Backbone bond lengths (Angstrom), bond angles and torsions (degrees), N, CA, C in turn:
res aa  C-N    CA-C-N  psi(-1)  N-CA   C-N-CA  omega(-1)  CA-C   N-CA-C  phi
1 M - - - 1.407 - - 1.536 112.49 -
2 S 1.297 122.14 136.27 1.407 123.36 -176.05 1.492 114.37 -70.73
3 R 1.320 115.66 158.96 1.498 114.82 -179.21 1.468 112.51 -63.49
4 N 1.382 118.10 -40.85 1.483 117.48 -178.39 1.510 110.82 -65.41
5 A 1.348 120.25 -35.61 1.470 120.67 179.31 1.481 110.00 -66.60
6 C 1.338 116.41 -36.45 1.546 118.94 -179.56 1.503 109.43 -65.82
7 L 1.340 116.41 -44.99 1.433 122.61 177.71 1.519 113.91 -57.63
8 S 1.319 113.15 -42.64 1.436 117.28 176.62 1.480 114.85 -64.41
9 L 1.377 116.07 -40.69 1.400 119.41 179.15 1.576 110.96 -67.69
10 C 1.346 116.93 -38.12 1.451 120.40 175.41 1.555 111.03 -61.93
11 A 1.264 116.58 -41.22 1.521 121.10 -179.43 1.473 109.76 -62.53
12 L 1.355 118.00 -42.42 1.489 124.22 179.11 1.488 105.93 -61.42
13 S 1.275 119.57 -44.96 1.540 120.71 -173.68 1.451 109.45 -66.77
14 V 1.364 118.99 -38.86 1.442 119.43 175.17 1.426 116.57 -60.21
15 G 1.424 116.34 -38.74 1.413 125.52 178.97 1.564 110.28 -64.75
16 L 1.351 115.43 -45.77 1.479 118.08 177.93 1.590 112.54 -70.71
17 L 1.287 117.52 -25.21 1.479 114.64 -178.64 1.497 111.27 -89.92
18 A 1.394 121.30 -11.22 1.447 123.69 -178.51 1.548 111.81 -55.93
19 P 1.438 120.73 -44.31 1.409 118.98 -178.32 1.493 110.67 -66.82
20 Y 1.273 117.49 -32.84 1.506 119.18 -179.76 1.536 108.55 -66.28
21 A 1.339 116.78 -43.88 1.497 118.62 -178.62 1.536 109.36 -66.90
22 A 1.317 119.92 -35.02 1.438 121.56 178.48 1.550 109.38 -65.96
23 A 1.329 118.21 -38.81 1.424 121.62 179.18 1.555 112.54 -66.36
24 Q 1.338 116.72 -27.03 1.351 121.96 178.03 1.553 113.31 -75.99
25 T 1.296 117.69 -37.98 1.424 125.56 -167.32 1.523 110.16 -89.39
26 G 1.297 118.62 -28.11 1.434 120.95 -178.24 1.502 112.97 73.16
27 G 1.393 121.13 -143.25 1.426 122.37 179.82 1.507 109.72 106.76
28 A 1.330 114.52 175.92 1.541 120.60 -175.64 1.506 112.02 -53.91
29 A 1.338 118.24 -45.00 1.467 125.28 176.99 1.539 108.10 -94.42
30 V 1.264 119.18 86.55 1.449 122.54 -174.70 1.547 113.95 -81.60
31 E 1.301 116.27 117.98 1.431 119.53 -179.23 1.501 112.55 -66.11
32 G 1.326 117.15 134.65 1.462 117.18 -177.10 1.446 120.05 86.71
33 V 1.404 113.64 11.04 1.520 119.39 -174.80 1.462 105.17 -129.45
34 I 1.315 118.32 131.89 1.429 125.07 179.37 1.552 113.04 -81.85
35 F 1.314 116.53 123.06 1.438 122.47 173.90 1.553 110.05 -99.96
36 L 1.312 119.19 138.35 1.366 124.60 179.75 1.565 111.89 -114.09
37 D 1.293 118.29 130.13 1.493 120.22 176.79 1.548 107.90 -91.70
38 D 1.310 115.58 138.49 1.382 122.53 -179.86 1.578 110.50 -83.88
39 P 1.265 123.46 118.10 1.486 124.23 -178.62 1.541 112.62 -66.70
40 E 1.317 117.12 -13.21 1.483 119.66 -176.74 1.479 114.54 -111.16
41 S 1.333 117.67 3.60 1.492 119.46 176.65 1.504 106.45 -160.95
42 D 1.373 116.62 -173.66 1.476 121.89 -179.33 1.527 109.64 -91.16
43 S 1.267 120.09 14.94 1.443 120.18 -178.02 1.482 113.31 -73.90
44 R 1.361 117.81 140.03 1.420 121.39 179.17 1.540 103.75 -138.13
45 C 1.317 117.02 104.00 1.391 119.77 -170.89 1.534 110.69 -120.63
46 A 1.379 115.58 159.53 1.439 120.38 170.95 1.572 109.64 -133.88
47 L 1.281 118.23 -17.30 1.526 117.41 172.82 1.475 109.64 -81.80
48 V 1.336 111.51 130.61 1.447 120.13 178.28 1.557 110.08 -100.61
49 N 1.319 114.13 123.45 1.503 113.73 -171.12 1.550 108.69 -103.96
50 T 1.408 112.86 146.80 1.379 120.90 165.46 1.530 107.75 -117.66
51 S 1.299 123.13 -162.22 1.422 122.38 -175.06 1.608 110.52 -62.31
52 Q 1.345 115.33 -36.89 1.442 117.76 -175.23 1.531 113.86 -134.31
53 N 1.312 117.60 -6.64 1.532 118.25 -168.45 1.547 105.52 -132.48
54 E 1.389 112.14 161.45 1.486 118.99 178.01 1.521 112.48 -125.81
55 F 1.327 115.67 155.38 1.475 122.87 -177.99 1.516 107.98 -139.35
56 I 1.282 117.41 160.36 1.429 124.69 164.01 1.537 108.89 -117.69
57 I 1.323 116.76 157.03 1.475 123.07 172.44 1.514 107.35 -96.56
58 R 1.312 115.31 113.62 1.533 118.75 176.59 1.450 112.88 -71.49
59 T 1.345 117.37 130.78 1.470 127.65 -171.49 1.483 109.71 -58.82
60 C 1.365 120.67 -51.39 1.429 122.35 -165.53 1.568 113.50 -65.84
61 D 1.324 115.63 -43.99 1.470 120.31 -177.66 1.517 115.43 -119.46
62 R 1.393 114.42 3.82 1.514 121.60 176.41 1.586 111.13 60.59
63 Q 1.331 113.55 25.63 1.492 117.22 177.75 1.532 108.42 -80.53
64 L 1.397 116.83 143.00 1.396 121.61 167.95 1.556 110.50 -72.95
65 I 1.300 116.20 123.68 1.467 121.19 175.56 1.485 111.85 -107.13
66 F 1.308 117.79 124.96 1.500 121.42 -178.19 1.527 106.82 -77.40
67 V 1.355 113.33 126.31 1.502 115.03 -174.89 1.474 116.03 -126.65
68 T 1.406 115.36 3.97 1.519 118.16 -179.90 1.455 110.09 -58.57
69 M 1.315 116.24 -44.02 1.503 118.56 176.58 1.523 107.55 -111.53
70 E 1.295 119.20 -130.60 1.495 119.55 172.83 1.433 113.25 -65.55
71 D 1.286 118.94 135.08 1.454 122.88 -179.57 1.501 110.01 -51.80
72 E 1.337 121.23 134.94 1.460 126.38 -178.11 1.464 113.05 -148.29
73 E 1.274 118.86 132.94 1.467 123.25 172.47 1.495 112.26 -67.12
74 T 1.274 115.86 138.20 1.459 119.05 -178.26 1.596 115.88 -106.78
75 G 1.322 115.20 -24.11 1.494 118.17 -173.16 1.433 112.93 86.78
76 Y 1.351 122.02 -10.40 1.474 123.57 173.81 1.496 108.60 -80.69
77 V 1.421 113.46 133.95 1.401 119.43 -178.16 1.464 112.28 -118.70
78 V 1.310 120.35 143.10 1.474 126.54 -176.73 1.496 108.35 -109.56
79 D 1.318 118.79 123.98 1.450 123.22 178.73 1.504 112.94 -80.60
80 S 1.363 119.62 -177.96 1.418 122.49 -179.66 1.520 114.39 -66.79
81 A 1.313 113.23 -19.86 1.522 117.70 177.83 1.512 111.92 -97.89
82 F 1.331 114.57 8.19 1.451 124.11 179.32 1.495 117.67 64.84
83 N 1.348 112.13 29.21 1.475 117.53 166.02 1.477 110.14 -88.23
84 V 1.333 112.98 150.06 1.512 117.84 -171.99 1.471 107.73 -109.89
85 T 1.361 118.32 137.97 1.475 120.93 175.70 1.497 107.47 -131.79
86 L 1.355 111.68 162.12 1.515 118.93 173.21 1.466 103.00 -136.80
87 N 1.402 114.26 118.02 1.437 119.60 -175.94 1.621 114.32 49.47
88 G 1.328 107.24 37.27 1.561 113.79 173.64 1.587 110.47 90.12
89 A 1.360 118.52 -13.63 1.484 122.70 -177.59 1.520 109.76 -88.95
90 P 1.362 119.97 130.59 1.455 117.45 177.81 1.504 115.10 -65.74
91 R 1.406 113.27 135.91 1.451 120.67 -179.86 1.521 109.98 -139.19
92 G 1.339 115.43 59.99 1.521 117.58 173.70 1.493 110.08 97.81
93 R 1.330 114.68 -170.02 1.437 122.13 176.75 1.635 110.60 -152.39
94 I 1.233 117.01 159.38 1.486 122.87 176.23 1.514 110.50 -101.67
95 G 1.359 114.48 132.09 1.463 117.44 -179.83 1.482 111.40 -165.29
96 Y 1.359 115.40 168.57 1.454 119.45 -176.85 1.542 108.98 -86.75
97 A 1.242 117.54 147.05 1.497 124.14 171.21 1.474 110.20 -157.34
98 L 1.317 119.02 168.66 1.454 126.37 179.32 1.555 104.68 -76.26
99 D 1.308 121.77 136.26 1.439 123.93 168.47 1.531 110.56 -90.49
100 G 1.334 110.49 -177.57 1.504 116.57 179.83 1.502 115.29 -63.15
101 S 1.399 117.68 -13.38 1.435 119.42 -178.42 1.555 112.06 -106.02
102 G 1.378 113.57 5.15 1.495 117.74 178.36 1.521 112.41 86.19
103 F 1.304 121.16 17.17 1.438 123.59 176.12 1.487 108.89 -99.18
104 R 1.286 117.63 146.78 1.450 124.80 173.29 1.560 108.38 -87.15
105 T 1.235 116.57 114.49 1.455 123.21 -177.53 1.498 112.33 -144.06
106 L 1.371 117.08 167.07 1.472 123.48 -174.51 1.555 108.35 -81.97
107 F 1.365 112.58 135.39 1.387 121.93 169.82 1.546 114.88 -128.81
108 W 1.269 116.91 153.65 1.477 123.27 168.08 1.550 103.53 -99.54
109 V 1.309 111.07 118.49 1.535 116.39 -169.53 1.623 105.27 -126.79
110 T 1.323 112.26 169.13 1.363 116.52 177.64 1.517 116.84 -75.95
111 D 1.329 119.21 152.84 1.445 121.62 168.15 1.515 107.33 -118.99
112 N 1.322 119.78 -162.18 1.390 124.41 -174.91 1.487 112.64 -71.82
113 S 1.281 120.85 -4.15 1.503 125.35 179.80 1.496 112.39 -79.24
114 F 1.358 120.27 -2.72 1.433 120.72 -178.40 1.485 114.46 -103.41
115 G 1.323 113.04 40.51 1.523 116.69 174.41 1.524 111.54 63.79
116 D 1.355 113.41 -133.23 1.523 117.15 -169.32 1.545 108.83 -83.71
117 V 1.251 119.72 0.60 1.489 120.47 -177.13 1.551 110.20 -65.49
118 G 1.344 116.00 -47.31 1.457 121.11 -176.74 1.492 110.24 88.43
119 P 1.349 115.73 170.35 1.473 118.98 -172.50 1.552 112.13 -83.59
120 G 1.341 114.21 161.64 1.436 118.06 166.61 1.589 112.86 94.81
121 F 1.347 116.97 8.20 1.472 117.40 176.60 1.554 110.32 -104.44
122 V 1.311 112.12 151.28 1.472 117.19 -179.30 1.494 111.20 -67.22
123 L 1.360 116.88 141.99 1.480 124.03 174.79 1.441 111.01 -89.09
124 D 1.344 116.98 158.29 1.473 125.07 174.12 1.608 102.59 -118.22
125 Y 1.295 113.26 132.77 1.482 119.67 -179.29 1.514 108.44 -112.29
126 D 1.336 112.97 128.69 1.487 118.48 176.87 1.531 108.98 -101.66
127 P 1.377 115.13 106.60 1.537 115.70 -177.07 1.484 114.76 -64.41
128 S 1.393 119.48 -21.73 1.423 117.54 -178.24 1.570 113.79 -77.26
129 T 1.366 114.38 -23.71 1.421 117.97 179.94 1.589 113.64 -114.71
130 G 1.317 115.00 -16.24 1.478 118.29 179.29 1.446 111.17 78.34
131 T 1.346 121.33 15.08 1.459 122.55 -175.89 1.591 110.65 -104.17
132 V 1.231 116.10 153.92 1.468 122.94 176.67 1.499 113.69 -116.46
133 S 1.314 124.04 142.66 1.424 126.16 178.81 1.486 105.45 -148.91
134 P 1.310 117.27 160.15 1.492 121.70 180.00 1.578 110.43 -64.01
135 A 1.357 115.29 126.69 1.495 118.49 179.02 1.491 107.29 -68.39
136 M 1.368 111.36 140.27 1.550 120.20 179.15 1.571 107.81 -117.32
137 A 1.339 108.39 137.92 1.452 113.85 174.56 1.524 111.95 -61.41
138 A 1.359 125.05 146.69 1.421 124.53 -176.42 1.518 111.36 -62.01
139 G 1.328 111.37 127.42 1.419 119.38 -178.64 1.472 114.65 79.57
140 S 1.315 119.93 11.91 1.422 125.49 -175.76 1.520 112.94 -127.72
141 T 1.249 115.33 157.23 1.521 119.19 171.85 1.530 110.76 -108.34
142 Q 1.286 116.29 15.58 1.481 123.08 179.25 1.550 108.60 -98.58
143 P 1.375 116.79 127.04 1.481 119.37 178.09 1.626 108.13 -66.25
144 I 1.305 111.07 156.90 1.511 114.96 -176.42 1.559 110.86 -106.47
145 P 1.279 112.17 143.43 1.531 116.30 179.71 1.538 109.43 -84.96
146 P 1.355 116.64 164.17 1.499 116.49 176.99 1.432 113.95 -55.96
147 T 1.295 125.21 -27.90 1.409 124.95 -176.05 1.579 112.46 -70.33
148 S 1.315 115.01 -5.31 1.477 120.88 173.25 1.527 115.34 -92.24
149 V 1.327 114.13 -9.69 1.451 119.78 -174.03 1.617 110.84 -100.94
150 Q 1.387 112.60 120.85 1.453 118.05 -173.63 1.588 108.81 -86.43
151 T 1.304 116.87 89.45 1.426 119.75 172.42 1.484 112.64 -93.18
152 A 1.305 118.46 -16.80 1.432 122.90 176.44 1.484 116.16 56.50
153 G 1.287 119.64 20.99 1.464 125.57 178.97 1.496 117.95 72.08
154 Q 1.364 118.90 -13.26 1.496 114.61 -179.80 1.505 116.38 -77.91
155 F 1.386 115.31 -14.75 1.436 119.34 -179.92 1.482 110.00 -85.86
156 C 1.330 118.32 63.87 1.420 124.45 178.68 1.571 109.42 -128.89
157 D 1.293 116.13 -43.33 1.444 123.48 -177.75 1.603 109.35 -87.25
158 P 1.271 116.66 121.65 1.492 120.08 -177.34 1.488 115.87 -77.15
159 S 1.343 118.99 -7.59 1.430 118.59 -170.27 1.545 112.31 -67.05
160 S 1.344 119.76 -23.82 1.468 120.98 179.17 1.496 110.51 -82.67
161 R 1.303 119.92 -13.13 1.508 122.27 -169.51 1.605 106.69 -117.72
162 F 1.219 120.30 -54.27 1.499 121.05 -173.66 1.485 113.23 -75.64
163 D 1.322 115.44 116.08 1.495 120.81 178.24 1.453 113.19 -96.89
164 G 1.301 117.63 5.74 1.459 118.58 172.54 1.584 115.12 77.18
165 A 1.331 115.54 7.61 1.507 116.15 -176.12 1.534 112.27 -73.30
166 A 1.293 115.95 -33.57 1.488 118.21 -179.00 1.541 111.42 -86.41
167 R 1.348 113.85 69.95 1.505 119.93 -179.65 1.448 110.61 -85.08
168 C 1.254 115.50 167.98 1.489 122.09 177.24 1.457 112.34 -67.09
169 P 1.358 122.38 156.73 1.430 123.07 174.78 1.499 112.07 -60.15
170 T 1.259 112.85 166.99 1.551 120.97 -177.76 1.469 110.58 -57.18
171 A 1.344 121.07 -32.39 1.467 122.69 -177.85 1.521 110.30 -68.02
172 R 1.408 117.98 -15.51 1.409 119.78 179.32 1.619 104.31 -114.44
173 A 1.315 114.93 49.92 1.480 117.29 -171.66 1.496 111.56 -55.73
174 P 1.317 128.05 -34.89 1.462 123.21 -178.66 1.478 114.11 -56.28
175 C 1.322 117.18 -22.50 1.524 123.84 -178.30 1.512 109.76 -86.76
176 G 1.321 120.18 -2.11 1.491 118.71 172.01 1.418 117.14 135.66
177 A 1.270 122.89 -10.62 1.467 121.72 -178.29 1.539 110.79 -68.84
178 G 1.284 115.97 -36.17 1.504 117.58 169.95 1.537 114.61 86.33
179 G 1.276 119.73 9.44 1.503 120.48 -178.64 1.535 110.56 -60.78
180 V 1.327 116.63 -58.75 1.418 120.19 -177.30 1.520 111.67 -63.39
181 Q 1.372 113.91 -46.66 1.401 116.55 -178.34 1.564 114.86 -61.03
182 S 1.257 115.36 -37.81 1.535 119.41 177.43 1.527 111.87 -65.73
183 M 1.378 117.85 -34.00 1.435 117.57 177.90 1.469 111.54 -69.86
184 I 1.348 116.80 -38.30 1.451 121.88 177.92 1.505 112.87 -62.50
185 A 1.356 110.26 -42.19 1.617 116.45 -179.90 1.472 108.44 -65.16
186 V 1.353 122.55 -42.57 1.478 123.88 -179.71 1.533 109.94 -60.00
187 F 1.376 111.59 -48.55 1.512 119.77 -177.31 1.548 110.12 -60.56
188 S 1.316 118.44 -41.97 1.479 124.09 179.20 1.496 107.75 -63.38
189 I 1.323 117.72 -47.50 1.504 119.64 -175.74 1.539 109.29 -63.31
190 L 1.325 117.11 -42.37 1.482 120.95 177.84 1.572 111.59 -62.46
191 T 1.361 112.30 -38.87 1.495 116.80 -177.86 1.566 109.61 -67.38
192 L 1.365 116.27 -45.34 1.400 123.31 176.36 1.467 111.08 -58.52
193 A 1.312 118.32 -46.09 1.491 123.04 -178.39 1.524 107.56 -60.20
194 T 1.306 117.82 -40.83 1.507 121.46 -175.14 1.487 105.78 -67.38
195 L 1.342 116.70 -46.33 1.567 120.23 -178.54 1.449 109.34 -57.07
196 V 1.353 122.41 -47.77 1.414 127.72 -178.62 1.528 108.74 -60.96
197 S 1.329 115.34 -45.01 1.516 119.23 -176.92 1.542 108.74 -66.77
198 T 1.356 117.01 -35.81 1.497 118.81 178.04 1.519 111.38 -69.94
199 R 1.287 118.95 -36.01 1.492 120.89 -179.47 1.465 111.56 -70.97
200 R 1.339 120.14 -22.13 1.407 124.63 -176.83 1.547 113.62 -89.18
201 R 1.329 115.30 -5.99 1.549 119.97 177.57 1.479 110.38 -64.98
202 P 1.305 118.91 138.36 1.387 120.24 175.85 1.574 111.42 -70.77
203 L 1.377 115.81 147.03 1.462 118.15 175.86 1.477 114.66 -67.77
């Protein structure tokens, strides 16, 4: 293989590996996480808030990933209109609202699928069962609106919460599993080693 061909292959490999590296390192612009711009303010958030827990929407399959503690897949999927479903059944929606500190931020709220509660109330997520239900104020049977939840605006950037552990399966390698990228990287390293070895042979 010529030197130019090898360099081209190596450059291609680096380009394909870049998203995987970004998914590993995190940061303010987190690879594999959907950010939503608020049409009514300058908010740009990726953390989705419930009454006590936070989630991100994973880019490759639009699944809600629980990130308050260790990252965990939930099975809840967000469509292009930001409606949430679980096994095809509606389970609320994602949207901007004012929190208890007056910040516009993302919430997972009820829709009409929650019986008599009605739409627009904050949901409560139970990590032990993976179920959601309308959050109720202490000692009350009334659901609480987003303006009662104190997120203080900091629960917008996922870099402090999402550790990237709940990546997509290997079949969806561009979203972070790295199967295809790893094979290309190994092949490129072997090719480069072969080229260097060939160039060092005496005439």
